[in-house]
C-alpha positions in Angstrom: -169.7 23.8 -144.3 -168.4 22.5 -147.6 -164.9 23.3 -149.1 -163.6 23.3 -152.6 -160.1 23.8 -154.0 -159.5 27.1 -155.6 -158.3 26.3 -159.2 -154.8 24.9 -159.4 -153.8 26.3 -156.0 -153.7 24.3 -152.8 -156.2 26.6 -151.1 -159.3 24.7 -149.8 -161.9 27.4 -149.3 -165.4 27.4 -147.9 -168.1 27.5 -150.5 -169.5 30.5 -148.7 -166.9 33.3 -148.5 -167.2 36.4 -146.3 -167.2 39.7 -148.4 -166.0 42.2 -145.8 -166.8 45.4 -147.7 -170.3 45.6 -146.1 -169.0 45.3 -142.5 -170.3 48.2 -140.3 -166.8 49.5 -139.3 -168.2 52.1 -137.1 -169.0 49.2 -134.7 -165.6 47.6 -134.7 -166.3 45.2 -131.9 -169.4 43.9 -133.6 -167.4 43.4 -136.8 -164.8 41.4 -135.0 -167.4 39.3 -133.3 -169.1 38.6 -136.7 -165.8 37.5 -138.2 -165.0 35.2 -135.3 -168.6 33.8 -135.5 -168.1 33.2 -139.2 -165.0 31.1 -138.5 -167.0 29.1 -135.9 -169.6 28.4 -138.6 -166.9 27.0 -141.0 -166.2 30.1 -143.2 -162.5 30.3 -143.8 -162.3 32.7 -146.8 -162.4 36.5 -146.1 -162.2 39.0 -148.9 -161.4 42.6 -148.7 -159.5 45.3 -150.7 -157.2 48.2 -149.9 -159.8 50.5 -151.5 -162.5 49.7 -149.0 -162.9 52.6 -146.5 -159.4 53.8 -147.4 -157.7 50.8 -145.9 -159.8 50.7 -142.7 -161.5 47.5 -143.8 -158.1 45.8 -144.0 -157.2 47.2 -140.5 -160.3 45.8 -138.9 -159.8 42.5 -140.6 -156.2 42.4 -139.4 -157.4 42.9 -135.8 -160.0 40.2 -136.1 -158.0 37.6 -138.0 -154.5 38.0 -136.6 -155.3 35.8 -133.6 -156.8 33.2 -135.9 -154.4 33.5 -138.8 -153.8 29.8 -139.2 -157.5 29.1 -139.5 -158.3 31.5 -142.4 -157.6 32.4 -146.0 -157.1 36.1 -146.5 -157.8 37.7 -149.9 -157.4 41.3 -150.7 -157.1 43.5 -153.9 -155.0 46.1 -155.4 -155.0 48.6 -158.3 -157.1 51.5 -157.2 -155.1 54.3 -155.5 -156.8 56.9 -153.4 -155.9 60.5 -154.3 -154.1 62.4 -151.6 -157.1 64.7 -151.0 -159.5 61.8 -150.6 -161.7 63.0 -153.5 -161.7 59.6 -155.3 -159.3 57.1 -156.7 -157.3 56.4 -159.8 -156.7 53.2 -161.6 -153.0 52.4 -161.2 -152.0 49.0 -162.7 -148.2 49.6 -162.4 -145.6 47.3 -161.0 -144.0 49.8 -158.6 -147.4 50.7 -157.2 -148.5 47.1 -156.7 -145.3 46.2 -154.9 -145.7 49.2 -152.6 -149.4 48.6 -152.0 -148.8 45.0 -151.1 -146.4 46.0 -148.3 -149.1 48.4 -146.9 -151.8 45.8 -147.1 -149.6 43.3 -145.2 -149.1 45.9 -142.4 -152.8 46.7 -142.2 -153.7 43.0 -142.2 -151.1 42.2 -139.5 -149.8 39.2 -141.5 -146.6 38.2 -143.3 -148.4 36.9 -146.3 -151.6 37.3 -148.3 -153.2 34.0 -149.4 -154.8 35.5 -152.5 -153.8 38.8 -154.0 -156.2 40.1 -156.7 -156.0 42.8 -159.3 -159.1 45.0 -158.5 -160.3 45.5 -162.1 -158.4 45.7 -165.3 -158.6 46.9 -168.8 -157.3 45.5 -172.1 -155.0 48.6 -172.3 -153.2 47.9 -169.0 -149.6 46.9 -169.1 -150.6 43.3 -168.4 -147.2 41.8 -168.4 -146.0 44.4 -165.9 -148.9 43.6 -163.6 -148.1 39.8 -163.9 -144.4 40.5 -163.2 -145.4 42.4 -160.0 -147.5 39.5 -158.7 -144.9 36.9 -159.5 -142.2 38.9 -157.7 -144.4 39.0 -154.6 -145.1 35.3 -155.0 -141.4 34.5 -155.1 -140.8 36.7 -152.1 -143.4 34.7 -150.2 -145.5 37.8 -149.5 -148.4 36.3 -151.4 -149.3 32.7 -152.0 -151.4 33.0 -155.1 -152.8 35.8 -157.3 -155.9 36.4 -159.4 -158.0 39.1 -160.9 -161.4 40.6 -160.1 -163.0 41.4 -163.5 -166.2 40.9 -165.5 -164.5 41.8 -168.9 -164.1 38.7 -171.1 -161.2 40.2 -173.1 -159.2 40.9 -169.9 -160.0 37.5 -168.5 -158.8 35.8 -171.7 -155.5 37.7 -171.6 -154.7 36.7 -168.0 -155.7 33.1 -168.8 -153.3 33.0 -171.7 -150.4 35.0 -170.2 -150.3 34.4 -166.4 -150.6 31.8 -163.7 -153.7 33.2 -162.1 -155.4 30.9 -159.7 -158.8 32.7 -159.7 -161.1 35.1 -161.2 -163.7 37.0 -159.2 -166.8 38.0 -161.2 -170.4 38.9 -160.9 -172.8 35.9 -161.4 -176.3 35.3 -160.3 -179.7 34.1 -161.5 -180.1 37.7 -162.7 -176.7 38.0 -164.3 -175.9 35.0 -166.3 -173.6 36.7 -168.7 -170.6 34.6 -167.6 -172.4 31.4 -168.8 -171.9 32.4 -172.4 -168.2 31.4 -172.5 -166.2 32.8 -169.5 -167.2 30.1 -167.0 -166.3 27.3 -169.4 -163.0 28.9 -170.3 -162.0 29.1 -166.6 -163.2 25.6 -165.9 -161.2 24.2 -168.8 -158.0 26.0 -167.5 -158.5 24.9 -163.9 -158.9 28.5 -162.7 -161.1 29.0 -159.7 -164.2 31.2 -159.9 -165.3 33.4 -157.0 -168.8 34.7 -157.5 -170.0 38.0 -156.2 -173.4 39.7 -156.5 -175.4 36.5 -156.2 -178.3 38.3 -154.5 -178.4 41.1 -157.2 -178.1 44.0 -154.8 -180.5 42.2 -152.4 -183.4 42.1 -154.9 -183.4 38.3 -155.0 -183.7 38.2 -151.3 -186.5 40.6 -150.5 -185.4 44.1 -151.4 -187.6 46.2 -153.7 -187.3 45.2 -157.3 -186.0 47.6 -160.0 -184.5 47.3 -163.4 -181.3 45.2 -163.3 -179.1 44.6 -166.3 -181.9 44.7 -168.8 -184.4 42.8 -166.6 -187.5 44.7 -165.8 -188.7 45.3 -162.2 -191.5 42.8 -162.9 -189.1 40.1 -164.0 -186.9 40.7 -160.9 -189.9 40.5 -158.6 -191.1 37.3 -160.3 -187.7 35.7 -159.8 -187.6 36.8 -156.1 -191.0 35.3 -155.6 -190.0 32.0 -157.3 -186.9 31.8 -155.2 -189.0 32.2 -152.1 -191.5 29.7 -153.3 -189.1 26.9 -154.2 -187.3 27.4 -150.9 -190.2 26.9 -148.5 -189.8 25.1 -146.2 -186.3 23.9 -147.1 -184.5 27.2 -147.8 -184.9 31.0 -147.7 -184.9 32.9 -151.0 -181.3 34.1 -150.4 -180.1 30.5 -149.8 -181.8 29.4 -153.0 -180.2 32.2 -154.9 -176.8 31.3 -153.6 -177.3 27.6 -154.4 -178.2 28.5 -158.0 -174.7 30.0 -158.3 -172.9 27.1 -156.5 -174.6 24.6 -158.8 -172.4 25.7 -161.7 -169.4 23.4 -162.0 -167.0 26.3 -162.6 -167.8 28.0 -159.3 -165.5 27.5 -156.3 -167.3 29.8 -153.9 -169.9 32.5 -153.6 -168.7 35.6 -151.8 -171.4 37.5 -149.9 -171.4 40.7 -148.0 -172.9 40.4 -144.5 -173.4 43.3 -142.0 -175.6 41.7 -139.3 -175.3 38.5 -137.3 -178.6 37.2 -138.5 -177.5 37.6 -142.1 -174.3 35.6 -141.3 -176.3 32.8 -139.7 -178.6 32.5 -142.7 -176.0 32.7 -145.4 -173.5 30.4 -143.6 -176.3 27.7 -143.4 -176.6 27.7 -147.2 -174.0 25.0 -147.6 -176.1 22.5 -145.6 -179.3 23.1 -147.5 -180.9 20.8 -150.1 -179.8 21.7 -153.6 -182.1 23.1 -156.2 -183.8 20.5 -158.5 -183.4 20.5 -162.2 -186.9 21.8 -162.5 -186.1 24.7 -160.0 -183.2 25.7 -162.1 -185.1 25.6 -165.4 -188.0 27.7 -163.9 -185.5 30.4 -162.7 -183.7 30.4 -166.1 -187.1 30.8 -167.9 -188.0 33.9 -165.8 -184.6 35.6 -166.3 -183.2 34.5 -169.7 -179.4 35.1 -170.1 -177.9 38.3 -171.4 -174.5 38.6 -173.0 -171.7 41.0 -172.4 -172.1 44.0 -174.8 -168.7 45.5 -174.1 -165.1 44.3 -173.6 -165.8 41.1 -175.6 
């Protein structure tokens, strides 16, 4: 496994991160075994959110990671509050809520600190200074080590870059979603802010799932990209590994966060870090098939 420092923090995280949202929580023991196996394979970054399965995701992670706490970096998210009747959730970017939610996440995760606490979304109309104040209070209290945001909105990202001490931004980035290449990735790189990429497999379509329209790319374009990823991988890599390596090739990217629900997925994805990189020609062919789009909103 390879490791990279997350922005200006002192967190050295595995280039493959475990996105825990996809864990099959109905099989708790299987989930715990997968998490422990991931650690054996060198993965040290585990990402969840208080929103996932109404907190149950954090609970299972807490059970799995509490016995290996010194070996792992735990990241979770805040900002979406479930309604009392369970019918959905509301966006709540308020200081008092963030402080309360952090305490609840700490209890579920069975830890006295969260390594990376992330705002789970964000709009330009949020009380951004209030959100920042909440994170910095938690940081001073030692309840979180670093904070960041999870957002694809350029205008929101710019505000936090200018007004806060965020260590990271989690955003969607893949061969099929190159919108961050327009200016966001360069901005974050210039400010020494780590980038955690999600969605690298484009809902699985770049790794074998049936192609359909995706962010303005036709099903035919998506299928062609999947076939090319498969072709350039054989015999060195799988299509999924090639798709992940495309993302990791960008100098702004710290790690790619991938959901895994089966042990064989974990084995394949974790092995990506040791695979041969894509060539310049490989990269160019992929970019020709799926030319970049730009963000239409929240610019």
